[in-house]
Each structure stands twice: as structure tokens, then as C-alpha cells.
C-alpha positions in Angstrom: 120.4 108.3 128.3 117.5 106.0 129.5 115.0 108.8 128.6 115.9 108.4 125.0 113.7 105.8 123.2 115.5 102.6 122.2 114.9 103.3 118.5 116.8 106.5 118.7 119.8 105.1 120.7 120.2 101.7 119.2 121.0 100.4 115.8 118.7 97.8 114.3 121.3 95.2 115.0 121.5 96.2 118.7 117.7 95.8 119.4 116.3 93.0 121.4 113.7 90.7 119.9 110.8 92.5 121.6 112.2 95.9 120.6 112.5 94.7 117.0 109.0 93.4 116.8 107.6 96.6 118.4 109.0 98.6 115.4 106.2 97.2 113.3 103.4 99.8 113.3 100.8 97.2 112.2 99.9 99.0 109.0 99.9 95.8 106.9 101.3 97.4 103.8 104.3 95.1 103.6 101.8 92.1 103.4 100.3 93.4 100.2 101.4 91.6 97.0 103.6 93.7 94.7 104.3 93.3 91.0 107.6 94.2 89.4 107.8 95.8 86.0 110.3 93.6 84.2 111.5 96.4 81.9 112.0 99.1 84.6 112.3 97.2 87.8 109.6 99.5 89.3 107.5 98.1 92.1 103.8 98.1 91.4 101.6 97.9 94.5 98.3 96.0 94.7 95.5 95.8 97.2 95.9 92.0 97.1 96.8 90.8 100.6 98.7 87.8 101.7 96.3 85.0 102.6 97.4 85.2 106.2 96.8 89.0 106.6 93.8 89.8 108.7 92.2 92.7 106.8 90.8 94.3 110.0 93.6 94.0 112.5 96.3 94.3 109.8 98.3 91.5 111.5 99.4 88.1 110.4 96.9 85.5 111.4 99.6 82.9 111.9 102.8 84.9 112.5 104.8 82.2 114.3 104.2 79.7 111.4 103.9 82.0 108.5 106.8 80.6 106.6 105.2 77.1 106.6 102.2 78.3 104.6 103.7 81.2 102.8 107.3 80.2 101.8 108.0 83.4 100.0 107.1 85.6 103.0 110.1 87.9 103.6 111.7 87.7 107.0 112.7 91.2 108.0 116.2 91.6 109.6 118.5 94.6 109.5 120.2 93.6 106.2 116.9 93.0 104.5 115.3 96.2 105.7 118.3 98.1 104.2 118.2 96.3 100.9 114.6 95.7 99.8 113.2 98.5 97.6 109.5 97.9 98.4 109.4 98.5 102.2 106.7 101.2 102.6 108.3 104.6 103.2 106.4 105.0 106.5 107.5 101.7 107.8 109.1 101.9 111.3 111.9 99.6 110.3 112.8 101.7 107.3 112.5 105.0 109.1 114.9 103.8 111.9 117.3 102.3 109.4 117.4 105.7 107.6 118.0 107.5 110.8 114.6 109.1 110.9 112.0 109.1 113.7 108.8 107.2 114.0 105.6 108.9 112.9 103.0 110.2 115.4 100.6 107.3 114.7 103.2 104.6 115.5 102.1 102.7 118.7 105.5 103.4 120.3 104.8 107.1 120.0 101.0 107.2 120.5 100.8 104.4 123.0 97.9 103.0 121.1 98.0 100.2 118.4 94.8 101.6 116.9 96.3 104.9 116.0 97.7 103.6 112.8 94.1 102.7 111.7 92.5 105.9 113.1 95.0 107.9 111.1 94.2 106.0 107.9 97.7 104.7 107.4 96.9 101.0 107.6 95.4 98.7 104.9 92.4 98.1 107.2 89.3 97.5 105.1 91.2 98.2 101.8 92.4 94.8 100.8 91.3 91.7 98.9 92.7 88.3 99.7 95.0 86.5 97.4 93.3 83.3 98.4 91.9 81.7 95.2 93.0 84.6 93.0 95.0 84.0 89.8 98.2 86.0 89.5 97.1 87.6 86.3 94.1 89.0 88.2 96.3 91.0 90.5 96.5 93.7 87.8 92.8 94.4 88.5 93.7 95.5 92.0 96.5 98.0 91.5 96.9 100.7 94.1 99.4 103.6 94.4 98.9 104.6 98.1 100.7 101.6 99.7 104.0 102.8 98.3 103.4 106.5 99.0 104.8 108.3 102.0 101.9 109.9 103.9 104.4 112.0 105.9 102.8 113.3 109.0 99.7 114.2 107.1 96.8 112.1 105.9 97.5 111.2 102.2 95.6 108.0 102.7 92.8 108.4 105.2 91.0 111.5 106.5 92.4 113.4 109.4 90.7 112.3 112.6 90.7 113.4 116.1 92.6 110.9 118.2 90.9 110.1 121.4 92.9 111.1 124.5 
């Protein structure tokens, strides 16, 4: 049983804090601002990143205090993961909640936190900050790819050789 990775043998609710945090692959997609079509309820993705997202590392620049400066930041917990419609389809939390396995680029699989960037899955180098931007200007930065499922292929970035 101990040879089976924790994300395959535990529910989201059973995970420890460090296990939970490690499910994040570091893609940064969830930190992109999204618009909702009022008529259809459809989620419209943008390249506009939260002001705390570091566009190179794709990590929050103030994760422990993020709710202080970004009150509408969504805290992920098992119930939220199962209920929000905009969680990226390649998100580790979503995959595990749906009973699917993590993708090859996930650091828990590859052993390297850079793999998500090398595979072209992350938002690295593809964002603009929301800092100082008016909400109506978000429409100038629409993007389909954050909400698409790249599968095990390379729908976003080019296929690269992963260094061994």
C-alpha cells in the first residue's frame, strides 16, 4: 500500500496540509482573471493575472498573506474544488477530485517543479498584470488556452525534451 502515491489512495479530505499543497502543479492558470458571460454563465478566460502572481515562477508572491491584499482570492478546499466550474481541466486538485491521475509534467510525477513550464502548460511569460488595469480592459486580453485541457500532449507549448 505504501508504494501507491498518496493522491491515488487518499481522498482530498484525507490529505495532510503538505500533501494538499503539493497537488498544485504551479501552472498559475487559476490565478488568471476570468469573466463570466451573464447570459450563458460561460467562463471566459483572460491573460490578466492576479497582481500577486509572479509571471515567471507562476507562484503567488505573497501566498501566506494573499487574502489580505486580494480579498476575492479563492481558497481551495475539497468542497470548492468540486464545485467551481473554472478550475483548469489539467489542475491536479481537479484531476484527483475526478478520480483521474496527475499528468506527466506534474512535479509529483516528474520530480521537477520546472517540468510544468518546460512542457508549456504554465502561464509563464504569457500574462499581463491586473495592477492598474481597468476591468473593461480585460476584454482586450481574452485567451482560450487556460481553460483548455492539454491532455498529455502539448496543446499550449511546443513539445520539448525533458532533461534527465
